[in-house]
C-alpha positions in Angstrom: -16.0 39.3 14.3 -14.6 39.2 10.8 -13.9 35.4 11.5 -17.4 34.8 12.6 -19.0 36.5 9.6 -16.9 34.5 7.3 -18.1 31.2 9.1 -21.6 32.5 8.7 -21.2 33.2 5.2 -20.5 29.3 4.6 -23.8 28.4 6.2 -25.0 25.1 5.1 -24.3 21.5 5.7 -21.2 22.5 7.4 -23.3 24.2 10.3 -23.8 21.0 12.2 -20.6 19.7 11.7 -18.6 22.6 12.9 -20.8 22.6 16.1 -20.1 18.8 16.5 -16.4 19.7 17.2 -17.5 21.8 20.5 -20.4 19.5 21.6 -18.7 18.6 24.9 -17.9 22.4 25.7 -19.9 23.2 28.9 -20.4 26.9 28.0 -22.1 25.7 24.8 -24.1 23.1 26.3 -27.5 25.0 26.0 -26.8 25.6 22.5 -26.7 22.0 21.6 -29.7 21.1 23.8 -31.7 23.9 22.1 -30.7 22.7 18.6 -31.6 19.0 19.5 -35.0 20.3 20.9 -35.9 22.7 18.3 -34.0 21.5 15.1 -33.2 23.7 12.0 -35.1 26.8 13.6 -32.6 26.9 16.6 -29.6 26.2 14.0 -30.4 28.9 12.0 -31.1 31.4 15.1 -27.3 30.4 16.4 -25.9 30.7 13.1 -26.7 34.2 12.6 -25.6 35.2 16.2 -22.4 36.9 15.5 -21.4 37.5 18.9 -21.8 33.5 19.5 -20.1 32.7 16.0 -17.1 35.0 17.2 -16.9 32.8 20.5 -17.3 29.3 18.4 -14.6 30.8 16.1 -12.1 31.3 19.0 -13.0 28.1 20.6 -12.1 26.4 17.2 -8.8 28.3 17.1 -8.0 26.9 20.5 -9.2 23.2 19.5 -7.2 23.2 16.3 -4.1 24.8 17.2 -3.5 25.1 20.9 -3.1 28.3 22.6 -2.3 30.1 19.4 -4.6 32.8 18.2 -3.8 32.7 14.6 -6.7 32.8 12.2 -8.4 29.5 11.3 -7.9 28.9 7.5 -10.8 27.3 5.5 -8.9 24.3 4.7 -8.3 23.8 8.5 -12.2 24.1 9.1 -13.0 21.6 6.4 -10.6 19.1 7.7 -11.8 19.2 11.3 -15.5 19.2 10.2 -15.1 16.2 7.8 -13.4 14.3 10.2 -15.8 15.0 12.9 -18.7 14.0 10.6 -16.9 10.9 9.7 -16.6 10.1 13.7 -20.2 11.0 14.0 -21.2 8.6 11.0 -23.2 11.4 9.2 -23.1 10.8 5.8 -25.3 13.5 4.8 -23.0 16.0 6.2 -20.0 14.4 4.7 -21.8 14.6 1.3 -22.5 18.2 1.8 -18.9 19.0 3.1 -17.6 17.4 -0.2 -19.8 19.0 -2.3 -18.8 22.3 -0.8 -15.0 21.6 -1.5 -13.7 19.4 1.3 -10.7 17.3 0.2 -12.1 13.6 0.6 -8.5 12.4 0.9 -7.1 15.2 3.3 -5.4 14.0 6.4 -4.9 15.0 10.0 -1.5 15.4 11.9 -1.2 11.7 12.0 -1.9 11.1 8.4 -5.4 9.7 9.1 -7.8 10.4 6.5 -11.6 10.8 7.2 -12.3 7.4 5.9 -9.9 6.0 8.3 -12.0 7.9 11.1 -15.2 6.3 9.6 -13.5 2.8 9.4 -12.3 3.0 13.1 -15.4 4.2 14.5 -17.4 1.8 12.6 -19.4 4.1 10.8 -20.6 2.0 8.0 -22.9 4.8 6.1 -19.9 7.1 6.5 -17.5 4.7 4.9 -19.9 4.1 1.9 -20.3 7.8 1.4 -16.8 8.4 1.6 -15.9 5.6 -0.8 -18.7 6.9 -3.2 -17.0 10.4 -3.1 -13.7 8.9 -4.3 -11.7 8.2 -0.9 -8.5 6.7 -1.5 -8.8 3.0 -0.1 -5.0 2.3 -0.1 -4.2 5.7 1.4 -1.8 5.2 4.3 -1.4 7.0 7.6 1.9 8.1 9.1 2.9 4.6 10.1 1.8 3.1 6.6 -1.4 1.4 7.9 -4.3 1.5 5.3 -7.8 1.6 6.4 -8.1 -2.3 6.1 -5.4 -2.6 8.7 -7.7 -0.3 10.9 -10.8 -2.7 10.1 -8.8 -5.6 11.0 -7.3 -4.1 14.0 -10.6 -3.1 15.6 -12.5 -6.0 14.5 -14.8 -4.4 11.9 -15.8 -7.5 9.9 -18.7 -5.7 8.0 -16.5 -2.7 7.3 -13.6 -5.1 6.0 -16.0 -6.9 3.9 -17.0 -3.4 2.2 -13.4 -2.3 1.6 -12.4 -5.8 0.2 -15.3 -5.5 -2.1 -13.9 -2.1 -3.2 -10.6 -3.8 -3.9 -8.7 -3.2 -0.7 -5.2 -4.9 -0.9 -5.3 -7.7 2.0 -1.6 -8.0 1.3 -0.5 -4.3 1.9 2.3 -4.1 4.7 2.3 -1.3 7.2 5.6 0.3 8.6 6.0 -2.7 10.9 5.7 -5.2 8.0 2.3 -6.2 9.1 -0.7 -7.1 6.6 -4.1 -6.6 7.9 -4.5 -10.1 8.9 -1.2 -9.7 11.1 -2.6 -6.6 12.9 -6.0 -8.6 13.7 -4.0 -11.4 15.1 -1.8 -9.2 17.2 -5.0 -7.5 18.5 -6.6 -11.2 19.1 -9.3 -10.4 16.8 -9.5 -14.0 15.8 -12.7 -13.9 14.0 -11.1 -11.3 11.7 -8.1 -13.6 11.1 -10.5 -16.3 10.1 -12.6 -13.8 8.0 -9.7 -12.6 6.0 -8.1 -16.2 5.6 -11.4 -17.1 4.1 -12.4 -14.1 2.2 -9.1 -12.9 1.1 -6.7 -16.0 1.3 -4.4 -14.3 3.7 -2.2 -16.8 5.5 -1.3 -15.9 9.2 2.3 -15.8 10.0 3.7 -15.0 13.6 4.5 -11.3 14.1 6.6 -9.7 16.6 5.5 -5.8 16.2 2.4 -4.6 18.0 -0.2 -2.5 16.6 -1.1 0.5 18.5 
């Protein structure tokens, strides 16, 4: 109950993002349907339901830490919600979370930042919001990939153009020694190969390693 009360105390832009983490839970399906139909009024009703918040807190604990019943820290909640908002492409929630103290450059267990998530899911408004909030464009994940590697590997041309405009390094190499253009070639995103060569002057060289 204390955890639910603590979550209730943080009501604001984080509400929707926290619930997004559990939107596929069958037990909570009716909650999301009601919120979708009734909007802010339903959100406020559920947010003040301490029994429901206690249930959500428990489910968030299972989601973030497997079977462990340890309490969720505020930093873990903000990390999960920031990445969820980036995945959903909700720039307003992202700005609210960051204004509320979320670390825009915090990474998940694989070293992926919210910016990396937004790029991977091709959420241009979220990418713009994160960059405006100071997200590091040269930050790498656990395998040494930058967000430009993601854009190249997934064929996100519009996002790649935005990143290059923000001075992303087209020559950065990941842990396999690949540049973004190399990753695009391995993934057969030939339109990205052509784009990067034209936009950033990157020459294509044969690569052996495969981008996963």
